C-alpha positions in Angstrom: 0.3 -14.9 1.4 -3.2 -16.3 1.8 -1.8 -19.1 3.9 -0.8 -16.5 6.4 2.9 -17.1 6.3 3.7 -13.7 4.9 2.2 -10.6 6.4 1.7 -7.6 4.2 0.0 -4.3 4.7 -1.4 -1.8 2.2 -3.7 1.1 2.2 -7.2 1.1 0.7 -5.7 3.2 -2.1 -4.4 -0.2 -3.5 -8.0 -1.2 -4.0 -8.7 1.9 -6.0 -5.6 1.4 -8.2 -6.2 -2.2 -8.9 -9.9 -1.8 -9.9 -9.3 0.9 -12.6 -8.4 -1.4 -15.5 -11.1 -4.0 -14.8 -13.7 -1.2 -14.6 -12.3 0.4 -17.7 -12.7 -2.9 -19.5 -16.1 -3.5 -18.0 -14.8 -6.7 -16.4 -16.9 -6.7 -13.2 -15.9 -10.3 -12.5 -12.2 -9.5 -12.5 -12.9 -6.4 -10.3 -14.7 -8.6 -7.8 -11.9 -11.1 -7.7 -9.3 -8.4 -7.1 -11.5 -6.9 -4.3 -11.9 -10.3 -2.7 -8.2 -10.9 -2.9 -7.4 -7.6 -1.3 -10.1 -7.7 1.4 -10.1 -11.4 2.3 -6.5 -12.7 2.1 -5.4 -13.8 5.5 -1.8 -12.5 5.1 -2.9 -9.0 3.9 -4.1 -6.2 6.0 -6.0 -3.5 4.1 -5.7 -0.2 6.1 -8.7 2.1 5.6 -8.1 5.7 4.7 -9.3 7.5 7.8 -8.4 10.8 9.5 -5.6 9.3 11.6 -4.0 7.8 8.5 -4.5 11.1 6.6 -2.8 13.1 9.4 0.1 10.6 9.5 0.5 10.9 5.7 0.4 14.7 5.9 3.2 14.6 8.4 5.2 12.4 6.1 4.6 14.8 3.2 5.6 17.8 5.3 8.8 16.2 6.6 10.0 14.1 3.7 8.3 15.7 0.7 6.9 12.5 -0.6 3.9 12.5 -3.0 0.4 11.9 -1.6 0.0 8.2 -2.8 3.4 7.3 -1.4 2.6 9.1 1.9 -0.7 7.2 2.2 1.1 3.8 1.6 4.0 4.6 3.9 1.6 5.8 6.7 -0.4 2.6 6.2 2.7 0.5 6.5 3.8 2.3 9.7 0.3 2.1 11.3 0.3 -1.6 10.3 3.6 -2.2 12.1 5.7 -2.9 9.0 9.5 -2.9 9.1 10.1 -3.0 5.3 8.4 -1.0 2.5 8.5 -2.5 -1.1 8.4 -0.1 -4.0 9.4 0.4 -7.6 10.2 4.0 -6.8 14.0 4.3 -6.9 13.9 7.8 -5.4 11.9 7.0 -2.3 14.2 7.5 0.8 14.0 5.5 4.0 11.3 7.1 6.1 10.2 6.8 9.7 12.2 3.7 10.5 10.9 1.7 7.4 13.6 0.0 5.4 12.8 0.8 1.8 13.5 -2.0 -0.8 13.4 -1.0 -4.4 12.1 -4.1 -6.3 14.0 -3.1 -9.5 17.3 -3.7 -7.6 16.3 -7.4 -7.3 14.8 -8.1 -10.7 
């Protein structure tokens, strides 16, 4: 991904989620590496959680009934121009034109 061949989008929520274990283990070095990977990889766009994203996520929750973290990630994907949404959630339906791929189906 860092070579720019694959383009991926995620919300800043991913940064929060990936930093929990390194911080719990007081591994500041690992936390810094994770943050650098998420914020400086050429093929990865980290979408900030701002009001437009929150409004979009709220609309997704209202229409599709998805949980807040899923709504944030889906909205980030849509704002970032994604066509495919990768997830482990087998219950997540296709939403807003995104093709949902459940990774468990391919493992």
